GUKE-427110 format. One record per residue (C-alpha): x, z, y; residue in three letters. Coordinates in steps of 0.5 Angstrom, whole numbers, plus 2048, in hexadecimal, padded with zeros to 3 digits. Last residue first. Example, Ala and Ser with C-alpha at 12.3 -4.5 7.8 and 13.67 -1.06 7.14 Angstrom:
REM GUKE-427110
81B80E7FEser8198107F7ala
END
This chain:
REM GUKE-427110
79288A8DAala78D88B8DFglu78E8918E3thr78F88E8EAasn7918908F0pro79388C8F6lys7988928F9ala79988D8FFala79288E900leu7918958FEphe792899904gly78D89E903thr78889C907glu789894905trp7878968FEtyr78389C8FFasn77D896901phe77C8958F9val77B89D8F8glu77789E8FEthr7728998FCarg77189A8F6trp76989A8F5asn7698958FBala76E8918F7ile76A8918F1met76388F8F5lys7668898F8ile76A8878F2val7628878EEala75F8848F4lys76587E8F4phe7618798F1ala75A87A8F5pro75E87A8FBala7638748FAala75C86F8FAtyr7588718FFglu75E872904asp763877904leu76587A90Cglu76288090Cgly766882905val76C87F908trp76C88290Farg76C88990Casp772887908tyr77688490Fleu77488B912ala77788F90Cglu77D88B90Cala77E88B913asn77E893913arg78289490Clys78889290Fasn78D88A90Farg78888690Bcys789881906asp785885900trp77F882905ile78087B903asp77D87D8FCleu77687D8FFleu777876903arg77A8728FDglu7738758F8lys76F8748FEala77286C8FEtrp77086B8F6tyr76A86E8F7ile76886A8FCser76B8648F9ser7678658F2leu7618658F6glu76385F8FApro76385B8F4phe7658538F6asn76A8548FCala76C85A8F7phe76F8558F2leu7738518F6asp7768568FAser7788588F3leu77B8528F1glu77F8528F7asp7828598F6ala7848578EFarg7888518F3arg78B8558F7pro78E8598F1asn79385E8F4lys7928608FBlys78B85E8FBarg78A8638F5leu78E8698F8glu7898688FEala7838678FAala78486E8F6arg78486C8EEala77E86E8EBleu77A8678ECleu7808638EAala7818678E4ala77A8648E2arg77B85D8E5leu77C85A8DEser77585D8DBgly7728598E1val7758528DEtyr7738548D8ala76C8558D8lys76A84F8DDlys7658528E2gln75E8558E2gln75F8598DCgly76585C8DDarg76285E8E4ile7618668E1lys7678668DEleu76B8658E5arg76686B8E8ala76986F8E2glu77086E8E4asp76E8708EBval76B8768E9ile7718788E4lys7768778E9asn77387C8EEval7738818E9arg77B8808E7ala77D8808EEala77A8878EEile77D88A8E8his7848878EBtrp7838898F2arg7848918EEasp7808958F0val78489B8F4ile7838A38F3ile7868A88F7pro7888AF8F4val7848B48F1gly7898B58EBleu7848B78E6ala77D8B88E7leu77D8B18ECtrp7828AD8E6val77D8AE8E1ala7778AD8E5asp77A8A68E6arg77C8A58E0tyr7758A68DDthr7718A28E3ile77589C8E2ser7768978E8met77D8958E6asp78389A8E7met78989B8ECthr78B8A28EDval78F8A58F3tyr7938AA8F5arg7968AC8EEile79C8B18EFarg7988B78EDarg7978B58E6ala79F8B68E5gly79D8B78DDgln7968B68DCmet7928BB8D9asn78C8BA8DDile78C8B38DDleu78C8B28D6tyr7868B88D5asn7828B38DAphe7858AD8D6val7818AE8CFthr77B8B28D2ala77A8AC8D7gly7798A88D0arg77E8A28CFarg7818A28C9asp7878A48C6glu78C8A58CDleu7928A08CDleu7978A38D2asp79B8A18D7val79C8998D8val7A08968DCgln79D8918E2ser7A28948E7thr79F8968EDala7988988E9ser79B89B8E4asp79789B8DEthr7918A08DAleu78D89B8D4val78789E8D1thr78589B8CBarg77E8988C9phe77F8978C0cys77F8928BBmet77F8908B4his77A8938B1arg7748948B7arg76D8978B6gly76F89F8B5pro77389F8BCtyr7738A68BEasn7758A98B7glu7788A38B4glu77C8A18B9arg77F8A98BAala7818A88B2lys7848A18B4ser7888A38BAile78A8A98B6lys78D8A58B0val7908A08B3asp79189A8B0lys78E8958B4gly7898978B9ser7878908BCpro78888F8C2leu78388F8C9tyr7868918CFval7838978D5asp7868988DCasp78A89C8DFile78F89B8E5ala7938A18E8leu7978A08EEile79C8A68EFval79E8A68E8pro79D8AC8E3ala7A48AC8E0asp7A38AD8D8ile7A88B08D4arg7A98AD8CDphe7AE8B28C9asn7A98B48C3glu7A68AD8C3asp7AD8AB8C3leu7AF8AD8BChis7A78AD8BAile7A98A58BBleu7AF8A58B7leu7AD8A88B1glu7A88A28B2asp7AC89D8B3ala7B089F8ADile7AA89F8A8arg7A98988AAarg7AF8968A9val7AF89A8A3thr7A88968A1ala7AB8908A2glu7B089189Dpro7B888F8A0ile7BC8898A0gly7BE8898A6thr7BB8828A9glu7B58828A4lys7B488A8A6ala7B38888AEval7AF8828ADser7AA8878A9ser7AA88B8AEphe7A78868B3ser7AD8868B9arg7AE88A8C0lys7AB8918BDphe7B08918B6cys7B688F8BAgln7BB8948BDasp7B78998B8glu7BA8948B3val7C08948B6tyr7C289B8B6ser7C089C8AEarg7C68968ADcys7CA89A8B1arg7C98A08ADthr7CA89C8A6thr7C489C8A2leu7C489E89Aasn7C58A689Dgly7CC8A98A0thr7D08A38A2phe7D18A38A9glu7D38AB8A9glu7D88AB8A3gln7DE8A78A6gly7E38AD8A7glu7DF8B38A2his7E48B289Epro7E18B4897arg7E38BB892phe7E68BD88Cthr7E88C488Athr7E88C8890thr7E78D088Fser7EF8CF890cys7F58D388Bser7F68CD888pro7F88C988Easn7F88C288Blys7F28C088Ecys7EE8BA88Cile7EB8B4890leu7E68B088Earg7E58A8892trp7DF8A5895lys7DE89D893lys7D989A897tyr7D5894894arg7D289289Bval7CC88D89Bval7CB8888A2thr7C58858A2pro7C687D8A5lys7C687C8AEgly7CE87B8AEhis7CE8838ACile7C78878ACpro7C888E8ACarg7CA8928A6asp7C789489File7CB89889Ahis7CE898894gln7D189E891thr7D889E88Eval7DB8A488Aser7E28A688Aser7E88AA886gly7EC8B0886his7F18AD88Dile7F68B388Fval7F68B9894ala7FB8BB898arg7F98C489Aval7F58C589Fgly7F28CB89Ccys7EB8CA89Dglu7E98C38A0pro7EF8C189Bcys7F38BB89Earg7F48B489Cleu7F08B28A3ser7ED8AA8A3phe7F08A48A6asn7EB8A08A1his7E58A189Dgln7E489B89Aglu7DF89489Bala7DC88E896asn7D988B89Bval7D3886898tyr7CE88189Cthr7C888189Bpro7C687B897phe7CC877894gly7D2875895gly7D587A89Basp7D987F895glu7DD88389Aile7E3886897arg7E788D899thr7E488F89Fthr7E78958A2lys7E389B8A5cys7E68A28A8his7E389F8AFser7DD8998AEleu7DF8928B2gly7DC88E8ABleu7E08898ACphe7E688C8AFasp7E888D8A8met7E98868A7val7ED8848ABleu7F18888ABasp7F38878A4ser7F48808A6arg7F88818ABphe7FC8868A5glu7FB8808A0asp7FF87C8A5ser8058818A7arg80588289Fala80687B89Fglu80A87A8A4cys81087F8A1ala80F87C89Bser81187689Egln8178798A3arg81A87C89Bval819876897ala81D87289Cglu82287789Dval823877895glu82386F895gln82887089Bthr82D874896ala82C870891gly82E86A894ala83586F897val83686F890met
END
């Protein structure tokens, strides 16, 4: 009898352990989706995608009309694509209950509990849509579609709807230092841009020039205009929110941009140092190309980067290449003259004030020899036409800012 009682106690203990174990496993399964009012009943993780069977859980049985306790009348199952879990697409088979009110005088006969319904309103769960919105501008549409199991067209549609929403609520804060430049970009699938390209540039099929506006202090893009015409830039600047905050505008030597800024803003214009350096380096490179027939072509070509670099930086970072340049200059005085004229011109931007900078520039022009003077004739004329804008770099205290419109 004692043995029988012992066996009975052991059986009860074993049953309690199994019940606790089942409850523990059930808690783990319930936490798989992590959704309120949703209980996971089964996970099919063997194939692709992962299928999760879930049902409505912990909902109110009270009738929303009369408050009388209702009973379960039936159910239906719908499929919804959820956000990826463990890197695999996930589909939730969601079981929704239908309840029937037992109050004969109540106008409501059957109804569905509202708890948990907000997550499963369409083919995608709410958090799956949020995941696509978060990833669609960080990665390609095809990779997001592959990870989630959603058609690429759906990912593109969600991205378009998000862009419309962001555009409606987007506010552009005008920067203190506005940088304007043009950029050569493909028109893509933008119908508005394609139409403008066909009207203004009928000879081009896939590419068009556009105007990019950036915050020179932070290098953040402010906006991208559909073309680089003066009317487009003027209309944008005159209607720009917070345009009164703009104190300076940096740009290349574009008469179109200069006229638009003068008419719309009337603020000081500063010619970007980068564009002047690019013009000067082009002169040096043209001088290099002239001596390729007199010197070994591969050797001269290998020195291109050294010729375009600043002398002090080259001597510090690559002394051997600097010595090779010195040997080359000994045999080609014309290239040497043009190179050192380039260095003296760019050294002017190390001055601390406008007066010294203008004095150094005038001295530089007067000291050009018979080799450098013809080569830099176009640069001298260019700076003469833009002298005020070039030397505004110092007058407005931009020495520390180092503005640069190039991306």
